[in-house]
C-alpha positions in Angstrom: 58.3 162.0 115.3 60.0 160.0 112.5 58.8 156.6 111.5 61.6 154.2 110.4 61.1 151.2 108.2 64.0 148.7 108.4 64.7 146.3 105.6 67.3 144.2 103.8 67.7 144.8 100.1 69.9 144.6 97.0 70.9 147.9 95.4 72.1 148.4 91.9 75.5 150.0 91.3 75.4 153.6 90.1 75.6 152.9 86.4 72.8 150.3 86.6 70.7 152.6 88.6 71.1 155.3 85.9 70.2 152.8 83.2 67.1 151.7 85.1 66.2 155.3 85.6 66.3 155.8 81.9 64.0 152.8 81.4 61.6 154.3 84.0 61.6 157.7 82.2 61.0 155.9 78.8 58.0 154.1 80.3 56.5 157.3 81.7 56.7 158.8 78.2 55.5 155.6 76.4 52.6 155.0 78.7 51.6 158.7 78.8 51.8 158.9 82.6 52.1 162.1 84.6 54.3 160.7 87.4 57.6 162.2 88.3 60.8 160.4 87.2 62.1 157.7 89.5 64.7 158.6 92.1 67.5 156.4 91.1 69.2 156.6 94.5 66.2 154.8 96.0 66.1 151.8 93.6 66.3 148.5 95.3 64.9 145.0 95.6 63.6 144.4 99.1 64.5 141.0 100.6 63.1 141.2 104.1 61.1 144.0 105.8 61.9 144.1 109.5 59.1 146.4 110.7 58.2 150.0 111.4 59.5 151.9 114.4 59.0 155.5 115.6 61.9 157.3 117.3 60.2 157.5 120.7 62.2 155.9 123.5 60.5 152.5 123.8 60.2 152.0 120.0 63.7 153.3 119.5 65.0 150.6 121.9 63.0 147.9 120.1 64.4 149.1 116.7 68.0 149.0 118.1 67.4 145.4 119.3 65.9 144.3 116.0 68.8 146.0 114.2 71.4 144.2 116.3 69.7 140.8 115.6 69.5 141.6 111.9 73.1 142.6 111.7 74.2 139.4 113.5 72.1 137.3 111.0 73.6 139.1 108.0 77.2 138.7 109.3 76.6 135.0 109.6 75.2 134.7 106.0 77.5 133.0 103.5 76.1 133.4 100.0 77.6 134.0 96.5 76.7 137.2 94.5 73.4 136.9 92.7 72.1 138.0 89.3 69.1 140.4 89.5 67.4 140.4 86.1 63.8 141.1 85.2 61.3 139.8 82.5 58.0 141.3 83.5 56.5 144.8 84.0 53.3 145.3 86.0 51.5 147.5 88.5 50.7 146.2 92.0 47.0 146.9 92.5 46.3 146.3 96.2 45.0 149.9 96.4 43.2 152.2 94.0 45.7 155.1 93.7 49.4 155.6 93.8 50.1 152.2 92.3 53.7 150.9 92.2 54.9 150.1 88.7 57.5 147.4 89.1 59.9 145.2 87.3 59.5 141.6 88.4 60.0 138.2 86.9 59.8 134.5 87.0 62.7 132.1 87.0 65.2 134.9 86.2 64.7 136.0 89.8 65.3 132.6 91.4 68.8 133.6 92.6 67.2 136.5 94.5 64.6 134.1 96.0 67.4 131.7 97.1 69.3 134.5 98.8 66.2 135.7 100.5 65.5 132.2 101.8 69.1 131.8 103.1 68.8 135.2 104.9 65.4 134.3 106.2 66.9 131.2 107.9 69.5 133.3 109.6 67.0 135.9 110.7 64.7 133.2 112.2 67.7 131.7 114.0 68.4 135.1 115.5 64.8 135.2 116.8 63.3 137.5 114.2 60.0 136.8 112.4 60.0 136.7 108.6 57.1 137.1 106.2 56.7 134.0 104.1 55.1 136.0 101.2 57.5 137.4 98.7 57.3 138.8 95.2 60.8 140.0 94.1 60.5 143.3 92.4 62.1 146.7 91.8 59.7 149.7 92.0 60.3 152.2 89.3 57.6 154.8 90.3 54.1 155.2 91.5 51.1 156.3 89.3 47.3 156.1 89.4 47.2 154.2 86.1 47.4 150.4 86.4 49.7 148.6 83.9 48.7 145.0 83.2 51.3 142.4 83.6 53.4 142.1 80.4 56.7 140.6 79.3 59.4 143.2 79.6 63.0 142.0 79.6 65.4 144.3 81.5 69.0 143.2 82.3 69.8 144.0 85.9 73.1 143.6 87.7 75.1 141.2 89.8 74.4 142.0 93.4 77.7 141.7 95.4 76.4 143.3 98.7 73.5 142.8 101.1 72.3 146.1 102.4 70.4 147.0 105.6 68.3 150.2 105.0 66.3 152.6 107.1 63.5 154.3 105.1 62.4 157.5 106.8 58.7 157.5 106.2 57.2 160.6 104.6 60.7 162.0 103.9 61.5 160.0 100.8 64.8 159.2 102.3 66.7 156.0 102.6 69.7 155.7 104.9 72.1 152.8 104.4 72.8 151.4 107.9 75.2 148.5 107.0 76.5 146.5 104.1 77.9 142.9 103.9 79.7 141.5 100.9 78.3 138.4 99.1 81.2 136.1 98.4 
């Protein structure tokens, strides 16, 4: 049985993903961590998580329905491309081990927050529930060492597409389901 996590996100272009991967590798070295290098093909900024679903018949039907509502909402969204830049490095510490080390930020991520709010309105109008809590971030890797919040300026990219992803839990695989241009 496979568990699927559906979510909307912004993904960097290939060149930006490679550059962010190099930043990640440098941090591993500089901080003396033993984690593996980041998987650049999985780098993204999540906007809305749409739930977890297994591939059993009833859950698969629910997932298909949620996907249909989500795609309708995304198709109705009209939003300009957004800059995705970062000015902070920190670990999320909600658990004791396997802590996400993330790039995040303050006002530099306001365009991402605005896009998320606009998408959230469309999702709610389609009948889907949205989580009001949001910390825009890009996870570089996971490690057991906690890194305190600190200024860390990293230029990002201009996101020109909204992406619906399916994360296959336990398989370290992301499958792109659909993409809509921001224009």
